[in-house]
C-alpha positions in Angstrom: 102.4 87.3 246.8 101.7 90.9 245.7 103.5 92.0 242.6 104.9 95.4 241.7 101.9 96.2 239.5 99.4 95.2 242.3 98.7 91.8 240.8 98.4 88.8 243.0 100.6 85.8 242.3 100.4 82.3 243.7 103.4 80.0 244.3 103.8 76.4 245.4 106.9 75.9 247.7 108.6 72.6 248.3 111.8 72.0 250.2 114.0 69.1 251.4 116.9 68.9 253.8 120.2 67.5 252.8 121.8 65.6 255.7 125.4 64.6 256.4 126.7 61.2 257.4 125.7 61.8 261.0 122.1 62.5 259.8 122.2 66.1 260.6 120.8 68.6 258.0 123.5 70.9 256.7 121.7 72.5 253.7 118.3 72.8 252.1 117.1 72.6 248.5 113.8 73.9 247.4 111.5 74.3 244.4 109.3 77.3 243.8 106.5 76.9 241.2 104.2 79.6 239.8 100.6 78.3 240.1 98.9 81.6 239.4 97.1 80.4 236.3 95.8 77.3 237.9 94.5 79.3 240.9 92.8 81.8 238.6 91.2 78.8 236.8 90.0 77.4 240.1 88.5 80.8 241.0 86.7 81.1 237.6 85.3 77.6 238.0 84.1 78.4 241.5 82.4 81.6 240.3 80.8 79.8 237.4 79.5 77.1 239.8 77.9 79.9 242.0 76.3 81.5 238.9 74.9 78.1 237.8 73.5 77.4 241.2 71.8 80.8 241.6 70.4 80.9 238.1 66.6 81.2 237.8 66.8 78.9 234.8 67.0 75.2 235.3 70.5 74.0 234.4 70.9 70.3 234.0 74.0 68.4 233.0 73.9 64.8 231.7 76.3 62.1 230.5 76.2 61.1 226.9 73.9 58.3 227.8 71.4 60.7 229.5 72.2 60.2 233.2 71.8 63.4 235.1 75.1 64.6 236.6 74.4 68.3 237.4 71.2 69.8 238.9 71.0 73.4 240.0 68.6 75.3 242.3 66.6 76.5 239.3 66.0 72.9 238.2 64.8 72.1 241.7 62.4 75.0 241.8 61.0 74.3 238.3 60.7 70.5 238.5 60.4 69.8 242.3 63.2 67.3 242.6 66.0 67.9 245.0 69.6 67.4 243.7 69.9 64.2 245.8 66.9 62.7 244.0 67.7 63.9 240.5 71.4 63.1 240.3 71.9 59.6 238.8 68.4 59.5 237.3 67.7 59.4 233.6 66.7 62.5 231.7 63.8 60.5 230.3 62.1 60.7 233.8 61.5 64.4 233.1 59.8 63.9 229.7 56.3 62.6 228.7 57.9 59.9 226.5 61.3 58.2 227.2 62.3 58.4 223.5 62.3 62.2 223.6 65.5 62.2 225.7 67.6 61.0 222.7 66.0 63.6 220.4 67.2 66.3 222.9 70.7 64.8 223.4 71.5 63.6 219.9 72.8 66.7 218.1 74.8 68.0 221.1 76.4 64.6 221.7 77.8 65.1 218.2 79.1 68.6 218.9 76.2 70.9 217.9 74.3 73.4 219.9 70.5 73.1 219.5 67.4 74.9 220.7 63.9 73.6 221.4 61.3 76.3 221.8 58.3 74.0 222.3 59.1 71.3 224.8 57.3 69.9 227.9 59.0 68.7 231.1 57.1 66.7 233.7 57.4 67.9 237.3 57.7 65.6 240.3 54.0 66.1 241.1 53.1 64.9 237.6 52.2 68.3 236.2 53.5 69.2 232.8 55.4 72.6 232.4 56.2 74.1 229.0 59.9 75.0 228.6 62.3 76.2 226.0 65.7 74.4 225.9 69.2 75.3 224.9 71.3 72.2 224.6 75.1 72.3 224.3 78.0 69.8 224.4 80.3 69.6 227.4 83.9 69.2 226.4 87.2 68.4 228.1 90.2 70.7 227.5 91.2 68.3 224.8 88.0 68.9 223.0 86.5 65.5 223.8 82.7 65.6 224.4 81.9 64.1 227.7 78.3 65.2 228.3 75.5 67.6 227.5 74.4 70.8 229.2 70.7 71.7 229.1 69.3 75.2 230.1 65.6 75.0 230.5 63.4 78.2 230.8 59.8 78.1 232.0 57.6 79.5 229.3 54.3 79.1 231.2 53.8 82.9 231.5 54.5 83.4 227.8 52.1 80.7 226.8 49.3 82.1 229.1 49.8 85.6 227.5 49.6 84.1 224.0 46.4 82.4 224.8 44.9 85.6 226.3 45.9 87.6 223.3 44.5 85.1 220.8 41.2 84.7 222.7 38.3 86.6 220.9 37.2 89.8 222.8 33.9 91.6 222.6 32.9 93.0 219.2 33.2 96.7 218.8 30.7 99.0 217.2 31.7 101.9 214.9 31.6 104.3 217.9 34.1 102.2 219.8 31.6 100.8 222.3 31.5 97.1 223.0 28.5 95.3 221.4 26.3 93.7 224.0 26.6 89.9 224.5 23.1 89.4 225.9 20.1 88.7 223.7 17.9 91.7 222.7 18.6 95.1 221.1 20.6 98.1 222.1 19.7 101.8 222.3 22.2 104.6 221.9 21.7 108.0 223.5 23.6 111.0 224.5 24.6 111.2 228.2 24.5 114.7 229.8 28.3 114.5 230.0 28.3 114.5 226.2 29.7 111.0 225.9 27.7 108.4 223.8 26.2 105.7 225.9 24.5 102.4 225.0 22.0 100.3 226.9 20.5 96.9 226.1 16.8 96.3 225.9 14.6 93.4 224.9 11.4 93.4 222.8 9.5 92.6 226.0 10.8 95.7 227.5 9.7 97.7 224.5 6.2 96.3 224.6 5.9 97.2 228.3 6.0 100.8 227.4 9.0 101.6 229.7 11.2 102.3 226.7 9.6 104.8 224.3 12.0 104.5 221.3 12.6 101.1 219.7 14.3 100.2 216.4 
């Protein structure tokens, strides 16, 4: 029903006929209930489910004992298991060691939100993938904790970038040119363009007479 302010309201209607001695209905009674709030809650839950399913991050729900109860598309893409294979399995199947599952679930099963920046999950094909985890308790409306929600983000690209940054690059000379890696010496000279240039040469090349200046 559309209200005066343009808002949409939902109602539940129930009716019953009142019959006379001959069994014929002679009046009706009815009950109208406003169910707007419950409908809005259903819509919010539906939208949240769609967001969870479309998320690029892996979102995994488990029971307090570690049984997987929720598995979104991000989890399938990251770890290779379909929802039909993952649901009902233990969280420990995704970890290098079974005892790591309790380390992840423990604090959230007691009500805390925890984060793990350096964790490894094991894909269906056996490959390990580095992930960061955000782990939160799942509660009923009453506040009772019934499970744990895990958001896992693939950190492979970040790890690769860190390795590349930390890898030693070629040494630089005072003029900004890369020092040669090959054995031998180097010779600096002025290119006609005016930019300093550097070439490598060996002692054998000097002795051959093809390089006139050696130091």
